mmCIF file of the C-alpha atoms, coordinates in Angstrom:
data_MODEL
# 
_entry.id   MODEL 
# 
loop_
_atom_site.group_PDB 
_atom_site.id 
_atom_site.type_symbol 
_atom_site.label_atom_id 
_atom_site.label_alt_id 
_atom_site.label_comp_id 
_atom_site.label_asym_id 
_atom_site.label_entity_id 
_atom_site.label_seq_id 
_atom_site.pdbx_PDB_ins_code 
_atom_site.Cartn_x 
_atom_site.Cartn_y 
_atom_site.Cartn_z 
_atom_site.occupancy 
_atom_site.B_iso_or_equiv 
_atom_site.pdbx_formal_charge 
_atom_site.auth_seq_id 
_atom_site.auth_comp_id 
_atom_site.auth_asym_id 
_atom_site.auth_atom_id 
_atom_site.pdbx_PDB_model_num 
ATOM 1   C CA . UNK A 1 1   ? -30.951 -16.352 -65.549 1.00 0.00 ? 1   UNK A CA 1 
ATOM 2   C CA . UNK A 1 2   ? -30.921 -20.044 -65.664 1.00 0.00 ? 2   UNK A CA 1 
ATOM 3   C CA . UNK A 1 3   ? -31.435 -22.354 -62.737 1.00 0.00 ? 3   UNK A CA 1 
ATOM 4   C CA . UNK A 1 4   ? -27.780 -23.498 -62.541 1.00 0.00 ? 4   UNK A CA 1 
ATOM 5   C CA . UNK A 1 5   ? -26.565 -19.861 -62.088 1.00 0.00 ? 5   UNK A CA 1 
ATOM 6   C CA . UNK A 1 6   ? -28.584 -19.668 -58.847 1.00 0.00 ? 6   UNK A CA 1 
ATOM 7   C CA . UNK A 1 7   ? -26.941 -22.871 -57.622 1.00 0.00 ? 7   UNK A CA 1 
ATOM 8   C CA . UNK A 1 8   ? -23.479 -21.460 -58.414 1.00 0.00 ? 8   UNK A CA 1 
ATOM 9   C CA . UNK A 1 9   ? -24.274 -18.177 -56.653 1.00 0.00 ? 9   UNK A CA 1 
ATOM 10  C CA . UNK A 1 10  ? -25.565 -19.958 -53.538 1.00 0.00 ? 10  UNK A CA 1 
ATOM 11  C CA . UNK A 1 11  ? -22.635 -22.392 -53.537 1.00 0.00 ? 11  UNK A CA 1 
ATOM 12  C CA . UNK A 1 12  ? -20.157 -19.485 -53.693 1.00 0.00 ? 12  UNK A CA 1 
ATOM 13  C CA . UNK A 1 13  ? -22.001 -17.671 -50.895 1.00 0.00 ? 13  UNK A CA 1 
ATOM 14  C CA . UNK A 1 14  ? -22.068 -20.788 -48.686 1.00 0.00 ? 14  UNK A CA 1 
ATOM 15  C CA . UNK A 1 15  ? -18.365 -21.474 -49.353 1.00 0.00 ? 15  UNK A CA 1 
ATOM 16  C CA . UNK A 1 16  ? -17.500 -17.826 -48.550 1.00 0.00 ? 16  UNK A CA 1 
ATOM 17  C CA . UNK A 1 17  ? -19.494 -18.061 -45.334 1.00 0.00 ? 17  UNK A CA 1 
ATOM 18  C CA . UNK A 1 18  ? -17.772 -21.293 -44.330 1.00 0.00 ? 18  UNK A CA 1 
ATOM 19  C CA . UNK A 1 19  ? -14.367 -19.799 -45.180 1.00 0.00 ? 19  UNK A CA 1 
ATOM 20  C CA . UNK A 1 20  ? -15.141 -16.727 -43.071 1.00 0.00 ? 20  UNK A CA 1 
ATOM 21  C CA . UNK A 1 21  ? -16.249 -18.918 -40.154 1.00 0.00 ? 21  UNK A CA 1 
ATOM 22  C CA . UNK A 1 22  ? -13.073 -20.988 -40.487 1.00 0.00 ? 22  UNK A CA 1 
ATOM 23  C CA . UNK A 1 23  ? -10.915 -17.857 -40.544 1.00 0.00 ? 23  UNK A CA 1 
ATOM 24  C CA . UNK A 1 24  ? -12.681 -16.333 -37.537 1.00 0.00 ? 24  UNK A CA 1 
ATOM 25  C CA . UNK A 1 25  ? -12.541 -19.664 -35.688 1.00 0.00 ? 25  UNK A CA 1 
ATOM 26  C CA . UNK A 1 26  ? -8.797  -19.979 -36.334 1.00 0.00 ? 26  UNK A CA 1 
ATOM 27  C CA . UNK A 1 27  ? -8.160  -16.403 -35.100 1.00 0.00 ? 27  UNK A CA 1 
ATOM 28  C CA . UNK A 1 28  ? -10.310 -17.035 -32.035 1.00 0.00 ? 28  UNK A CA 1 
ATOM 29  C CA . UNK A 1 29  ? -8.414  -20.263 -31.290 1.00 0.00 ? 29  UNK A CA 1 
ATOM 30  C CA . UNK A 1 30  ? -5.046  -18.474 -31.558 1.00 0.00 ? 30  UNK A CA 1 
ATOM 31  C CA . UNK A 1 31  ? -6.211  -15.663 -29.274 1.00 0.00 ? 31  UNK A CA 1 
ATOM 32  C CA . UNK A 1 32  ? -7.611  -18.157 -26.761 1.00 0.00 ? 32  UNK A CA 1 
ATOM 33  C CA . UNK A 1 33  ? -4.311  -20.068 -26.668 1.00 0.00 ? 33  UNK A CA 1 
ATOM 34  C CA . UNK A 1 34  ? -2.411  -16.800 -26.072 1.00 0.00 ? 34  UNK A CA 1 
ATOM 35  C CA . UNK A 1 35  ? -4.855  -15.873 -23.289 1.00 0.00 ? 35  UNK A CA 1 
ATOM 36  C CA . UNK A 1 36  ? -4.386  -19.270 -21.614 1.00 0.00 ? 36  UNK A CA 1 
ATOM 37  C CA . UNK A 1 37  ? -0.600  -18.823 -21.736 1.00 0.00 ? 37  UNK A CA 1 
ATOM 38  C CA . UNK A 1 38  ? -0.922  -15.358 -20.163 1.00 0.00 ? 38  UNK A CA 1 
ATOM 39  C CA . UNK A 1 39  ? -3.278  -16.750 -17.509 1.00 0.00 ? 39  UNK A CA 1 
ATOM 40  C CA . UNK A 1 40  ? -0.685  -19.336 -16.500 1.00 0.00 ? 40  UNK A CA 1 
ATOM 41  C CA . UNK A 1 41  ? 1.922   -16.556 -16.133 1.00 0.00 ? 41  UNK A CA 1 
ATOM 42  C CA . UNK A 1 42  ? -0.575  -14.483 -14.160 1.00 0.00 ? 42  UNK A CA 1 
ATOM 43  C CA . UNK A 1 43  ? -1.221  -17.440 -11.883 1.00 0.00 ? 43  UNK A CA 1 
ATOM 44  C CA . UNK A 1 44  ? 2.498   -17.723 -11.139 1.00 0.00 ? 44  UNK A CA 1 
ATOM 45  C CA . UNK A 1 45  ? 2.727   -13.985 -10.427 1.00 0.00 ? 45  UNK A CA 1 
ATOM 46  C CA . UNK A 1 46  ? -0.322  -14.081 -8.151  1.00 0.00 ? 46  UNK A CA 1 
ATOM 47  C CA . UNK A 1 47  ? 1.248   -16.975 -6.277  1.00 0.00 ? 47  UNK A CA 1 
ATOM 48  C CA . UNK A 1 48  ? 4.445   -15.013 -5.674  1.00 0.00 ? 48  UNK A CA 1 
ATOM 49  C CA . UNK A 1 49  ? 2.459   -11.934 -4.624  1.00 0.00 ? 49  UNK A CA 1 
ATOM 50  C CA . UNK A 1 50  ? 0.400   -14.066 -2.234  1.00 0.00 ? 50  UNK A CA 1 
ATOM 51  C CA . UNK A 1 51  ? 3.612   -15.371 -0.661  1.00 0.00 ? 51  UNK A CA 1 
ATOM 52  C CA . UNK A 1 52  ? 4.800   -11.775 -0.173  1.00 0.00 ? 52  UNK A CA 1 
ATOM 53  C CA . UNK A 1 53  ? 1.462   -10.775 1.324   1.00 0.00 ? 53  UNK A CA 1 
ATOM 54  C CA . UNK A 1 54  ? 1.626   -13.621 3.821   1.00 0.00 ? 54  UNK A CA 1 
ATOM 55  C CA . UNK A 1 55  ? 5.140   -12.566 4.839   1.00 0.00 ? 55  UNK A CA 1 
ATOM 56  C CA . UNK A 1 56  ? 4.192   -8.889  5.184   1.00 0.00 ? 56  UNK A CA 1 
ATOM 57  C CA . UNK A 1 57  ? 0.965   -9.368  7.137   1.00 0.00 ? 57  UNK A CA 1 
ATOM 58  C CA . UNK A 1 58  ? 1.199   -7.147  10.232  1.00 0.00 ? 58  UNK A CA 1 
ATOM 59  C CA . UNK A 1 59  ? 0.517   -8.433  13.683  1.00 0.00 ? 59  UNK A CA 1 
ATOM 60  C CA . UNK A 1 60  ? -2.955  -7.551  14.936  1.00 0.00 ? 60  UNK A CA 1 
ATOM 61  C CA . UNK A 1 61  ? -2.986  -4.455  17.096  1.00 0.00 ? 61  UNK A CA 1 
ATOM 62  C CA . UNK A 1 62  ? -4.351  -4.307  20.604  1.00 0.00 ? 62  UNK A CA 1 
ATOM 63  C CA . UNK A 1 63  ? -8.074  -3.810  20.686  1.00 0.00 ? 63  UNK A CA 1 
ATOM 64  C CA . UNK A 1 64  ? -9.306  -1.554  23.479  1.00 0.00 ? 64  UNK A CA 1 
ATOM 65  C CA . UNK A 1 65  ? -12.590 -3.418  23.716  1.00 0.00 ? 65  UNK A CA 1 
ATOM 66  C CA . UNK A 1 66  ? -10.903 -6.778  24.123  1.00 0.00 ? 66  UNK A CA 1 
ATOM 67  C CA . UNK A 1 67  ? -8.256  -5.494  26.559  1.00 0.00 ? 67  UNK A CA 1 
ATOM 68  C CA . UNK A 1 68  ? -10.795 -3.936  28.857  1.00 0.00 ? 68  UNK A CA 1 
ATOM 69  C CA . UNK A 1 69  ? -11.079 -0.705  30.792  1.00 0.00 ? 69  UNK A CA 1 
ATOM 70  C CA . UNK A 1 70  ? -8.495  -1.499  33.477  1.00 0.00 ? 70  UNK A CA 1 
ATOM 71  C CA . UNK A 1 71  ? -5.687  -2.252  31.014  1.00 0.00 ? 71  UNK A CA 1 
ATOM 72  C CA . UNK A 1 72  ? -6.436  0.792   28.883  1.00 0.00 ? 72  UNK A CA 1 
ATOM 73  C CA . UNK A 1 73  ? -6.604  3.013   31.982  1.00 0.00 ? 73  UNK A CA 1 
ATOM 74  C CA . UNK A 1 74  ? -3.243  1.649   33.135  1.00 0.00 ? 74  UNK A CA 1 
ATOM 75  C CA . UNK A 1 75  ? -1.672  2.338   29.729  1.00 0.00 ? 75  UNK A CA 1 
ATOM 76  C CA . UNK A 1 76  ? -3.143  5.832   29.598  1.00 0.00 ? 76  UNK A CA 1 
ATOM 77  C CA . UNK A 1 77  ? -1.920  6.503   33.143  1.00 0.00 ? 77  UNK A CA 1 
ATOM 78  C CA . UNK A 1 78  ? 1.598   5.415   32.179  1.00 0.00 ? 78  UNK A CA 1 
ATOM 79  C CA . UNK A 1 79  ? 1.472   7.735   29.162  1.00 0.00 ? 79  UNK A CA 1 
ATOM 80  C CA . UNK A 1 80  ? 0.206   10.641  31.284  1.00 0.00 ? 80  UNK A CA 1 
ATOM 81  C CA . UNK A 1 81  ? 2.990   10.071  33.827  1.00 0.00 ? 81  UNK A CA 1 
ATOM 82  C CA . UNK A 1 82  ? 5.623   9.964   31.095  1.00 0.00 ? 82  UNK A CA 1 
ATOM 83  C CA . UNK A 1 83  ? 4.333   13.208  29.585  1.00 0.00 ? 83  UNK A CA 1 
ATOM 84  C CA . UNK A 1 84  ? 4.222   14.854  33.008  1.00 0.00 ? 84  UNK A CA 1 
ATOM 85  C CA . UNK A 1 85  ? 7.819   13.793  33.670  1.00 0.00 ? 85  UNK A CA 1 
ATOM 86  C CA . UNK A 1 86  ? 8.934   15.227  30.324  1.00 0.00 ? 86  UNK A CA 1 
ATOM 87  C CA . UNK A 1 87  ? 7.058   18.435  31.058  1.00 0.00 ? 87  UNK A CA 1 
ATOM 88  C CA . UNK A 1 88  ? 8.707   18.729  34.476  1.00 0.00 ? 88  UNK A CA 1 
ATOM 89  C CA . UNK A 1 89  ? 12.129  18.109  32.931  1.00 0.00 ? 89  UNK A CA 1 
ATOM 90  C CA . UNK A 1 90  ? 11.521  20.871  30.374  1.00 0.00 ? 90  UNK A CA 1 
ATOM 91  C CA . UNK A 1 91  ? 10.374  23.192  33.174  1.00 0.00 ? 91  UNK A CA 1 
ATOM 92  C CA . UNK A 1 92  ? 13.522  22.494  35.204  1.00 0.00 ? 92  UNK A CA 1 
ATOM 93  C CA . UNK A 1 93  ? 15.713  23.176  32.163  1.00 0.00 ? 93  UNK A CA 1 
ATOM 94  C CA . UNK A 1 94  ? 13.885  26.470  31.543  1.00 0.00 ? 94  UNK A CA 1 
ATOM 95  C CA . UNK A 1 95  ? 14.367  27.501  35.178  1.00 0.00 ? 95  UNK A CA 1 
ATOM 96  C CA . UNK A 1 96  ? 18.052  26.658  34.997  1.00 0.00 ? 96  UNK A CA 1 
ATOM 97  C CA . UNK A 1 97  ? 18.484  28.722  31.820  1.00 0.00 ? 97  UNK A CA 1 
ATOM 98  C CA . UNK A 1 98  ? 16.571  31.585  33.411  1.00 0.00 ? 98  UNK A CA 1 
ATOM 99  C CA . UNK A 1 99  ? 18.783  31.492  36.494  1.00 0.00 ? 99  UNK A CA 1 
ATOM 100 C CA . UNK A 1 100 ? 21.854  31.617  34.277  1.00 0.00 ? 100 UNK A CA 1 
ATOM 101 C CA . UNK A 1 101 ? 20.460  34.678  32.525  1.00 0.00 ? 101 UNK A CA 1 
ATOM 102 C CA . UNK A 1 102 ? 19.467  36.553  35.704  1.00 0.00 ? 102 UNK A CA 1 
ATOM 103 C CA . UNK A 1 103 ? 22.425  35.669  37.875  1.00 0.00 ? 103 UNK A CA 1 
ATOM 104 C CA . UNK A 1 104 ? 25.786  36.120  36.287  1.00 0.00 ? 104 UNK A CA 1 
ATOM 105 C CA . UNK A 1 105 ? 29.137  36.502  37.901  1.00 0.00 ? 105 UNK A CA 1 
ATOM 106 C CA . UNK A 1 106 ? 30.431  39.891  36.845  1.00 0.00 ? 106 UNK A CA 1 
ATOM 107 C CA . UNK A 1 107 ? 33.949  39.022  37.889  1.00 0.00 ? 107 UNK A CA 1 
ATOM 108 C CA . UNK A 1 108 ? 34.257  36.462  35.105  1.00 0.00 ? 108 UNK A CA 1 
ATOM 109 C CA . UNK A 1 109 ? 33.422  38.943  32.386  1.00 0.00 ? 109 UNK A CA 1 
ATOM 110 C CA . UNK A 1 110 ? 36.115  39.403  29.805  1.00 0.00 ? 110 UNK A CA 1 
ATOM 111 C CA . UNK A 1 111 ? 36.715  42.228  27.413  1.00 0.00 ? 111 UNK A CA 1 
ATOM 112 C CA . UNK A 1 112 ? 34.457  41.243  24.448  1.00 0.00 ? 112 UNK A CA 1 
ATOM 113 C CA . UNK A 1 113 ? 31.508  40.647  26.737  1.00 0.00 ? 113 UNK A CA 1 
ATOM 114 C CA . UNK A 1 114 ? 32.068  43.438  29.212  1.00 0.00 ? 114 UNK A CA 1 
ATOM 115 C CA . UNK A 1 115 ? 30.432  46.846  28.736  1.00 0.00 ? 115 UNK A CA 1 
# 
């Protein structure tokens, strides 16, 4: 092989390498521009989601430690009283139903119910 064939081989290899780098650089640039466009859309969507989150933020609940023992005891006492009242009401209704079952007026019995 002569000396000029080595120069041609190396020139072709260097040009192929530069062409490959140019092709890969161009593809990378196109992908980066698409990613930047998607990031701008994502930024707009995150902004709208953040607005929704701010609107839907719940009010902070009562903290038993901050309210103190007296307030929590008062609330618990109110709840106990309410439950006791409901229990008494259910008891009175049960007694009333029981009285209706045990005491019936036989004179008001009609044919389908009479024995």
